[in-house]
ROFI-698550 format. One line per 8 residues: number of its first residue (from 1); their letters; for each residue x, y, z of C-alpha. Coordinates in Angstrom, 2 decimals. Layout:
REM residues N
NUM> a> X Y Z ~ ...
***
This chain:
REM residues 482
1> mndqhdhg> 208.66 -186.74 -181.39 ~ 205.37 -187.02 -179.60 ~ 204.67 -183.35 -179.61 ~ 202.75 -182.71 -182.83 ~ 204.09 -179.13 -182.91 ~ 207.44 -180.63 -183.94 ~ 205.69 -181.72 -187.15 ~ 205.01 -178.19 -188.23
9> algdaeya> 201.78 -177.91 -186.13 ~ 200.23 -180.98 -187.88 ~ 197.39 -182.82 -186.13 ~ 197.40 -186.62 -186.04 ~ 195.31 -187.10 -189.19 ~ 197.22 -184.44 -191.17 ~ 200.53 -185.81 -190.05 ~ 199.59 -189.31 -191.21
17> efmelase> 198.61 -187.89 -194.55 ~ 201.85 -185.91 -194.79 ~ 203.92 -188.97 -194.01 ~ 202.05 -191.02 -196.60 ~ 202.71 -188.28 -199.16 ~ 206.46 -188.50 -198.13 ~ 206.51 -192.19 -198.59 ~ 204.98 -192.04 -202.01
25> egfdaeev> 207.64 -189.52 -203.10 ~ 210.44 -191.92 -201.96 ~ 211.29 -190.50 -198.46 ~ 211.28 -192.70 -195.48 ~ 209.73 -191.58 -192.23 ~ 213.04 -191.21 -190.29 ~ 214.40 -189.03 -193.01 ~ 211.43 -186.74 -193.00
33> egaieeag> 211.19 -186.57 -189.23 ~ 214.95 -185.80 -188.96 ~ 214.71 -182.95 -191.56 ~ 211.69 -181.38 -189.81 ~ 213.40 -181.62 -186.45 ~ 216.68 -180.19 -187.73 ~ 214.95 -177.25 -189.46 ~ 212.68 -176.57 -186.52
41> hgplpvla> 215.30 -176.32 -183.83 ~ 215.53 -172.56 -183.99 ~ 218.29 -170.69 -182.28 ~ 221.50 -172.71 -181.67 ~ 222.93 -173.20 -178.12 ~ 225.63 -170.64 -177.37 ~ 229.14 -171.51 -176.02 ~ 231.19 -168.58 -174.57
49> vvgrpnvg> 234.89 -169.06 -174.69 ~ 236.39 -166.97 -171.69 ~ 239.73 -166.64 -170.06 ~ 242.51 -164.09 -169.55 ~ 244.54 -162.67 -172.49 ~ 246.97 -164.81 -174.49 ~ 245.95 -168.30 -173.19 ~ 245.06 -169.39 -176.73
57> kstlvnri> 241.30 -168.73 -176.91 ~ 241.20 -167.64 -180.53 ~ 243.49 -170.55 -181.66 ~ 241.15 -172.91 -179.90 ~ 238.12 -171.29 -181.50 ~ 239.82 -171.76 -184.87 ~ 240.43 -175.34 -184.04 ~ 236.80 -175.89 -183.05
65> igrreavv> 235.26 -174.19 -186.02 ~ 237.73 -175.91 -188.39 ~ 238.89 -172.75 -190.16 ~ 241.13 -169.89 -189.47 ~ 238.68 -167.07 -188.90 ~ 239.34 -165.56 -185.48 ~ 242.45 -163.41 -185.81 ~ 245.42 -164.92 -183.95
73> edkpgvtr> 248.61 -163.09 -183.13 ~ 251.28 -164.00 -180.53 ~ 250.50 -161.01 -178.30 ~ 247.65 -160.22 -175.96 ~ 244.84 -158.01 -177.15 ~ 244.40 -158.87 -180.82 ~ 240.74 -158.23 -181.65 ~ 238.54 -158.76 -184.64
81> drvtyeae> 235.33 -157.62 -186.24 ~ 233.33 -160.73 -185.54 ~ 232.86 -162.30 -182.17 ~ 230.35 -165.07 -183.05 ~ 230.95 -168.14 -185.07 ~ 229.04 -171.34 -185.91 ~ 230.54 -174.71 -185.17 ~ 229.63 -178.39 -185.44
89> wagrrfki> 230.79 -181.46 -183.51 ~ 229.36 -185.00 -183.63 ~ 226.46 -183.89 -185.79 ~ 225.40 -181.10 -183.46 ~ 225.62 -177.37 -184.29 ~ 226.23 -174.60 -181.86 ~ 227.40 -170.98 -181.67 ~ 230.74 -169.87 -180.24
97> vdtggweq> 231.23 -166.45 -178.72 ~ 235.04 -165.80 -178.85 ~ 235.71 -163.08 -176.27 ~ 239.39 -162.39 -177.29 ~ 241.65 -161.05 -174.61 ~ 242.91 -157.48 -174.39 ~ 244.64 -155.52 -171.73 ~ 244.24 -151.93 -170.84
105> dvlgidas> 246.42 -150.70 -168.09 ~ 244.15 -147.98 -166.86 ~ 241.48 -150.47 -166.03 ~ 243.77 -153.15 -164.75 ~ 243.75 -156.71 -166.24 ~ 241.30 -158.04 -163.73 ~ 238.70 -155.49 -164.48 ~ 239.03 -155.80 -168.24
113> vaaqaefa> 238.85 -159.57 -168.30 ~ 235.97 -159.60 -165.85 ~ 234.04 -157.10 -167.99 ~ 234.40 -159.12 -171.24 ~ 233.71 -162.40 -169.54 ~ 230.40 -160.96 -168.07 ~ 229.08 -159.89 -171.51 ~ 229.90 -163.24 -173.08
121> ieaadacl> 228.53 -165.31 -170.20 ~ 225.28 -163.34 -170.19 ~ 224.41 -164.55 -173.72 ~ 225.69 -168.15 -173.25 ~ 224.12 -171.46 -172.53 ~ 227.49 -172.83 -171.32 ~ 231.09 -171.60 -170.96 ~ 234.47 -172.91 -171.96
129> fvvdatvg> 237.04 -171.53 -169.60 ~ 240.53 -171.60 -171.08 ~ 243.61 -171.62 -168.78 ~ 247.29 -171.74 -169.77 ~ 248.46 -174.99 -168.06 ~ 252.11 -173.96 -168.42 ~ 251.49 -170.89 -166.28 ~ 248.99 -172.40 -163.84
137> atdtdeav> 246.04 -170.70 -162.18 ~ 246.64 -166.92 -161.71 ~ 244.83 -164.36 -159.65 ~ 243.01 -163.26 -162.87 ~ 241.86 -166.90 -163.52 ~ 240.53 -166.95 -159.95 ~ 238.61 -163.75 -160.70 ~ 236.99 -165.36 -163.73
145> vkllrrag> 236.06 -168.47 -161.72 ~ 234.15 -166.25 -159.22 ~ 232.22 -164.79 -162.21 ~ 231.45 -168.20 -163.59 ~ 230.20 -169.39 -160.23 ~ 227.95 -166.30 -159.85 ~ 226.49 -166.70 -163.35 ~ 225.54 -170.40 -162.51
153> kpvvlaan> 226.17 -171.48 -166.17 ~ 227.61 -174.98 -166.86 ~ 231.42 -174.72 -167.33 ~ 233.96 -176.84 -169.14 ~ 237.66 -176.25 -168.09 ~ 240.29 -176.38 -170.81 ~ 243.92 -176.74 -169.69 ~ 245.56 -175.34 -172.88
161> kvdgqsge> 249.18 -175.60 -174.17 ~ 249.59 -179.24 -173.08 ~ 251.58 -180.49 -176.05 ~ 252.65 -183.85 -174.62 ~ 252.62 -186.27 -171.68 ~ 254.91 -183.98 -169.69 ~ 252.25 -181.33 -169.61 ~ 249.52 -183.62 -168.10
169> adaatlws> 250.84 -182.93 -164.56 ~ 250.52 -179.19 -165.17 ~ 246.90 -179.66 -166.31 ~ 246.16 -181.79 -163.15 ~ 247.07 -178.86 -160.88 ~ 243.97 -176.93 -162.24 ~ 241.72 -179.21 -160.24 ~ 242.47 -176.56 -157.58
177> lglgepfp> 240.10 -174.08 -159.37 ~ 237.15 -176.13 -158.24 ~ 235.44 -176.35 -161.63 ~ 235.80 -180.13 -162.00 ~ 238.11 -181.97 -164.37 ~ 240.53 -179.89 -166.40 ~ 240.64 -181.21 -170.03 ~ 244.29 -181.10 -171.30
185> vsslhgrg> 244.41 -179.71 -174.86 ~ 246.75 -178.20 -177.34 ~ 244.73 -175.65 -179.46 ~ 247.82 -175.31 -181.64 ~ 248.14 -179.00 -182.45 ~ 244.57 -180.20 -181.82 ~ 245.61 -182.59 -179.13 ~ 242.68 -183.51 -176.75
193> tgdlldev> 240.06 -181.25 -178.49 ~ 237.90 -184.17 -179.33 ~ 237.37 -185.17 -175.70 ~ 236.94 -181.51 -174.79 ~ 234.14 -181.05 -177.37 ~ 232.38 -184.25 -176.20 ~ 232.20 -182.72 -172.75 ~ 231.08 -179.35 -174.24
201> lrklpeap> 228.14 -181.23 -175.95 ~ 227.25 -182.85 -172.60 ~ 227.01 -179.36 -171.05 ~ 225.23 -177.57 -173.85 ~ 221.43 -177.98 -174.02 ~ 220.00 -179.77 -177.17 ~ 218.02 -176.62 -177.81 ~ 218.77 -173.37 -175.92
209> eqrfgnav> 216.34 -171.83 -173.59 ~ 214.52 -168.94 -175.25 ~ 216.27 -165.82 -173.99 ~ 213.63 -163.57 -175.42 ~ 211.92 -162.73 -172.15 ~ 208.51 -163.36 -173.51 ~ 207.09 -165.49 -170.83 ~ 203.36 -164.89 -170.16
217> ggprrial> 202.89 -161.28 -169.21 ~ 206.65 -160.57 -169.79 ~ 207.56 -157.49 -171.90 ~ 208.79 -158.07 -175.44 ~ 212.51 -157.26 -175.84 ~ 213.78 -154.70 -178.35 ~ 217.43 -154.13 -179.13 ~ 218.38 -150.73 -180.59
225> igrpnvgk> 221.37 -151.30 -182.70 ~ 223.41 -149.25 -185.20 ~ 226.80 -147.77 -185.71 ~ 228.09 -145.13 -183.25 ~ 226.30 -141.74 -183.08 ~ 223.23 -142.71 -185.13 ~ 220.96 -141.58 -182.31 ~ 220.20 -144.75 -180.42
233> ssllnkva> 220.28 -143.14 -176.97 ~ 218.36 -140.11 -178.28 ~ 215.73 -142.41 -179.56 ~ 215.44 -144.23 -176.29 ~ 215.10 -140.96 -174.32 ~ 212.47 -139.77 -176.76 ~ 210.30 -142.87 -176.48 ~ 210.77 -142.81 -172.68
241> nedrvvvn> 209.92 -139.04 -172.60 ~ 212.86 -138.34 -170.31 ~ 216.61 -138.30 -170.37 ~ 217.52 -141.82 -169.08 ~ 220.69 -142.24 -171.22 ~ 223.72 -139.95 -171.51 ~ 223.65 -138.37 -174.95 ~ 226.81 -136.71 -176.24
249> elagttrd> 227.82 -135.44 -179.64 ~ 230.96 -137.47 -179.25 ~ 230.44 -140.82 -180.99 ~ 230.55 -143.88 -178.79 ~ 229.42 -142.39 -175.45 ~ 227.22 -145.50 -174.61 ~ 229.25 -148.40 -173.31 ~ 226.79 -150.56 -171.45
257> pvdeliel> 223.48 -151.85 -172.65 ~ 220.74 -150.05 -170.70 ~ 217.55 -152.08 -170.24 ~ 214.56 -149.80 -170.01 ~ 210.89 -150.81 -169.31 ~ 208.96 -148.28 -171.35 ~ 205.16 -148.02 -171.87 ~ 204.16 -147.27 -175.46
265> ggvtwkfv> 200.64 -147.55 -176.93 ~ 199.37 -149.06 -173.71 ~ 201.96 -151.86 -173.86 ~ 205.15 -152.25 -171.73 ~ 208.30 -152.93 -173.83 ~ 211.81 -153.66 -172.73 ~ 214.25 -151.54 -174.77 ~ 217.95 -152.37 -174.69
273> dtagirkk> 220.18 -149.51 -175.82 ~ 223.51 -150.80 -177.04 ~ 226.83 -149.27 -177.77 ~ 227.43 -148.67 -181.47 ~ 229.41 -151.18 -183.54 ~ 232.55 -149.81 -185.07 ~ 234.13 -150.90 -188.29 ~ 237.59 -151.74 -186.88
281> vhlqegad> 238.54 -152.41 -183.38 ~ 242.13 -151.78 -182.25 ~ 243.89 -152.48 -178.96 ~ 243.71 -148.88 -177.83 ~ 240.00 -148.88 -178.46 ~ 239.33 -151.92 -176.26 ~ 236.10 -150.41 -174.97 ~ 234.71 -150.45 -178.49
289> yyaslrta> 235.50 -154.09 -178.78 ~ 233.42 -154.65 -175.67 ~ 230.75 -152.51 -177.26 ~ 230.44 -154.89 -180.31 ~ 230.48 -157.86 -177.86 ~ 227.71 -156.28 -175.88 ~ 225.75 -155.60 -179.00 ~ 225.99 -159.23 -179.98
297> aavekaev> 224.77 -160.25 -176.55 ~ 221.87 -157.87 -176.71 ~ 220.71 -159.03 -180.03 ~ 220.95 -162.62 -178.82 ~ 218.53 -161.78 -176.03 ~ 216.19 -159.65 -178.12 ~ 213.16 -160.54 -180.16 ~ 213.22 -157.50 -182.33
305> avilidtt> 216.24 -155.53 -183.62 ~ 215.47 -151.87 -184.46 ~ 218.33 -150.89 -186.77 ~ 219.09 -147.19 -186.84 ~ 220.49 -145.61 -189.98 ~ 221.81 -142.05 -190.06 ~ 220.18 -140.56 -193.11 ~ 222.55 -137.59 -193.21
313> dnisvqdq> 225.41 -140.03 -194.05 ~ 225.76 -142.54 -196.93 ~ 224.65 -146.14 -196.00 ~ 228.00 -147.71 -195.11 ~ 229.76 -151.09 -194.94 ~ 229.24 -150.80 -191.14 ~ 225.53 -150.44 -191.57 ~ 225.46 -153.46 -193.85
321> riitmave> 227.48 -155.51 -191.39 ~ 225.10 -154.70 -188.51 ~ 222.08 -155.59 -190.63 ~ 223.77 -158.95 -191.63 ~ 224.32 -159.67 -187.88 ~ 220.69 -159.06 -187.08 ~ 219.48 -161.15 -190.03 ~ 221.83 -164.02 -189.20
329> sgraivia> 220.66 -163.94 -185.56 ~ 217.10 -164.66 -186.84 ~ 215.49 -161.67 -185.11 ~ 212.46 -159.67 -186.27 ~ 213.74 -156.46 -187.85 ~ 212.58 -152.83 -188.15 ~ 214.63 -150.20 -190.00 ~ 214.45 -146.69 -188.52
337> ynkwdeld> 215.85 -144.01 -190.75 ~ 216.89 -141.32 -188.29 ~ 217.52 -137.54 -188.62 ~ 214.93 -137.51 -191.43 ~ 214.00 -133.97 -190.61 ~ 217.47 -132.78 -191.49 ~ 217.33 -133.90 -195.11 ~ 216.86 -131.46 -198.08
345> eerryyle> 215.09 -132.61 -201.23 ~ 218.29 -133.53 -203.08 ~ 219.64 -135.77 -200.19 ~ 216.19 -137.32 -199.92 ~ 216.23 -138.23 -203.56 ~ 219.68 -139.83 -203.41 ~ 218.92 -141.61 -200.14 ~ 215.92 -143.34 -201.71
353> reietemq> 218.22 -144.62 -204.50 ~ 220.70 -145.81 -201.97 ~ 218.00 -147.63 -200.05 ~ 216.86 -149.38 -203.29 ~ 220.35 -150.61 -204.00 ~ 222.01 -151.03 -200.53 ~ 219.10 -152.28 -198.46 ~ 217.87 -155.05 -200.70
361> qvawaprv> 218.64 -157.81 -198.16 ~ 216.03 -156.30 -195.83 ~ 213.51 -154.98 -198.33 ~ 210.92 -156.96 -196.31 ~ 211.52 -155.07 -193.08 ~ 209.07 -152.32 -191.93 ~ 210.62 -148.92 -192.42 ~ 209.94 -145.84 -190.36
369> nvsaktgr> 211.44 -142.37 -191.04 ~ 211.98 -140.73 -187.70 ~ 213.79 -137.97 -185.79 ~ 215.03 -139.05 -182.36 ~ 215.69 -135.40 -181.61 ~ 212.32 -133.86 -182.39 ~ 210.13 -136.97 -181.97 ~ 208.91 -136.91 -185.60
377> hmeklvpa> 206.87 -140.13 -186.50 ~ 207.75 -141.78 -183.12 ~ 204.18 -142.97 -183.04 ~ 204.86 -145.14 -186.05 ~ 207.62 -147.13 -184.27 ~ 205.40 -149.38 -182.15 ~ 203.07 -150.45 -185.09 ~ 206.23 -151.29 -187.08
385> ietalagw> 207.61 -153.41 -184.17 ~ 204.20 -155.18 -183.81 ~ 204.09 -155.90 -187.58 ~ 207.61 -157.39 -187.45 ~ 206.73 -159.53 -184.45 ~ 203.55 -160.77 -186.09 ~ 205.64 -161.79 -189.19 ~ 208.26 -163.44 -186.94
393> etrvptgr> 205.53 -165.59 -185.29 ~ 203.50 -166.42 -188.48 ~ 202.84 -170.12 -189.17 ~ 201.37 -171.42 -192.44 ~ 199.20 -174.61 -192.26 ~ 200.89 -177.50 -194.10 ~ 197.89 -178.07 -196.41 ~ 197.89 -174.41 -197.47
401> lnaflgei> 201.61 -174.43 -197.95 ~ 201.57 -177.49 -200.17 ~ 198.76 -176.10 -202.31 ~ 200.83 -173.01 -202.76 ~ 204.04 -174.90 -203.61 ~ 202.03 -176.92 -206.15 ~ 200.88 -173.78 -207.91 ~ 204.51 -172.45 -207.91
409> vaahphpi> 205.98 -175.62 -209.40 ~ 203.25 -175.70 -212.09 ~ 203.60 -172.08 -213.04 ~ 207.32 -171.56 -212.53 ~ 209.22 -174.84 -212.75 ~ 212.95 -174.97 -211.77 ~ 215.27 -174.45 -214.85 ~ 216.48 -177.61 -216.44
417> rggkqpri> 220.13 -178.32 -215.58 ~ 222.15 -181.18 -217.11 ~ 219.08 -182.64 -218.68 ~ 217.24 -182.83 -215.33 ~ 214.52 -180.65 -213.84 ~ 214.54 -180.70 -209.98 ~ 211.13 -180.36 -208.54 ~ 209.73 -179.38 -205.08
425> lfgtqagt> 207.65 -182.36 -204.06 ~ 206.15 -181.11 -200.78 ~ 207.10 -179.10 -197.72 ~ 206.17 -178.01 -194.18 ~ 206.86 -175.16 -191.76 ~ 209.12 -176.59 -189.14 ~ 209.15 -173.59 -186.77 ~ 208.63 -169.88 -186.04
433> kpprfvlf> 210.66 -167.09 -184.50 ~ 211.88 -166.80 -187.31 ~ 209.72 -168.87 -189.70 ~ 211.67 -172.00 -190.82 ~ 210.56 -174.13 -193.76 ~ 211.85 -177.50 -194.94 ~ 211.17 -178.37 -198.62 ~ 211.57 -181.92 -199.92
441> asgfleag> 212.77 -182.03 -203.53 ~ 213.71 -184.46 -206.27 ~ 217.02 -182.69 -206.88 ~ 219.27 -179.76 -205.83 ~ 217.48 -176.36 -205.90 ~ 219.70 -173.53 -207.07 ~ 220.21 -170.43 -204.84 ~ 218.28 -168.25 -207.26
449> yrrfierr> 215.30 -170.56 -207.27 ~ 215.31 -170.65 -203.42 ~ 215.33 -166.80 -203.31 ~ 212.39 -166.93 -205.76 ~ 210.50 -169.26 -203.48 ~ 211.20 -166.99 -200.51 ~ 209.99 -163.97 -202.43 ~ 206.75 -165.71 -203.35
457> lreefgfe> 206.22 -167.03 -199.81 ~ 206.43 -163.36 -198.65 ~ 204.00 -162.22 -201.39 ~ 201.54 -164.91 -200.40 ~ 201.72 -165.07 -196.64 ~ 203.24 -161.79 -195.51 ~ 206.18 -162.47 -193.24 ~ 206.89 -158.71 -193.05
465> gtpihisv> 209.82 -157.85 -190.78 ~ 211.27 -161.34 -190.39 ~ 214.08 -163.40 -191.94 ~ 212.86 -166.70 -193.44 ~ 214.99 -169.81 -193.30 ~ 214.47 -172.38 -195.99 ~ 216.25 -175.75 -195.92 ~ 215.92 -178.33 -198.76
473> rvrekrgr> 216.09 -182.10 -198.33 ~ 216.86 -183.87 -201.63 ~ 215.46 -187.37 -202.16 ~ 218.21 -189.91 -202.18 ~ 218.79 -191.84 -205.46 ~ 216.80 -194.95 -204.98 ~ 213.85 -196.53 -206.70 ~ 210.70 -194.49 -206.25
481> kk> 208.11 -196.32 -204.11 ~ 204.88 -197.21 -205.84
***
């Protein structure tokens, strides 16, 4: 850790002082450095699991994440609400994008598999290509191989359904795909998954490349997300001052994310219009499953998620799920309440009550009341985006943070539990985009107290429009150093 930025932007003298404080409180240097590094890593590397339908991708995903979360049925095309999961192997965490496999005859299997693989690969740092060893390489598998080669991402080849020694020969035939060594596994029984995951970790970067497109002079990326027919395409057309996206009263017209470079307020932005996320995805609505996959990929690549809410409708479970996806992804967030000009006084009154109760988890996000159709308040969108980005990139100096924490602990100590009173000893900001803090404490801090700390951090330092991640490292039970 030679780069001082890894220590929460501490200079040499401040870092030495910080480590001395840690030592006095009973933490050793390695423990503190490890906690700061872990908290500061930011976005996790992304592994896309691709392959044709019914080769056992979801079963393998369940095996890797260690719980039965991806829906599995013994027929092709079973889909699910979520496509992204978090996994851990050998002490390293990463994200898995499970692309599922569905068939739609009108498109043809090659077209459908190619489409879903493309969306997943786009957002990934590496790919896990799953092939059914009992069937061997098919034409569809060959089509996916071409895609993988074109994308240029690292690939690990899993030869699935190898339940014993007899299947090893089947797996060996997959060398013919030209992707290197096929790893024989049984996603059903777990056979060979350890070796497979070791190889996955070798291919995944320790920390993923920033996919935000914010290189010097590069435009900031904004994902427009929301459930179908909330007006995402209309909003994009309005900010672009021309009809660039097909708009139709029929919900779900948009299928592909459309990247648009648009100048607003003298600044060029890259807007990504995404297909709406539906509540349930069924086999016959395969295109909508792709839409949710595309949206997840667009959010992964964006810096800011502008979440559109249709004010003429009640705030729904779908809206909540989309908000959760954006918050969990760690993006800056702006909430745009669309169709505001269509509200009467009564609906406006009840909407405000709904916002108070249903939108608590993003009460910190800038809010704009807009009309994508008429252009009402569109000029307020860019300042809201800039505010959210500023919060997302805010860093608090360690000295100032610890002075603030000291005041909090003195004025609002943690409740006594079991005769003990845990105390925050010191802390540092380990990273930005979004802001990530690591607090060192004498005991376990309850969730309610962590929320209180987050609320006070926001009151003191702003952080408007950004999620905040707080991790707590508890001092191990050993004699306090004098």
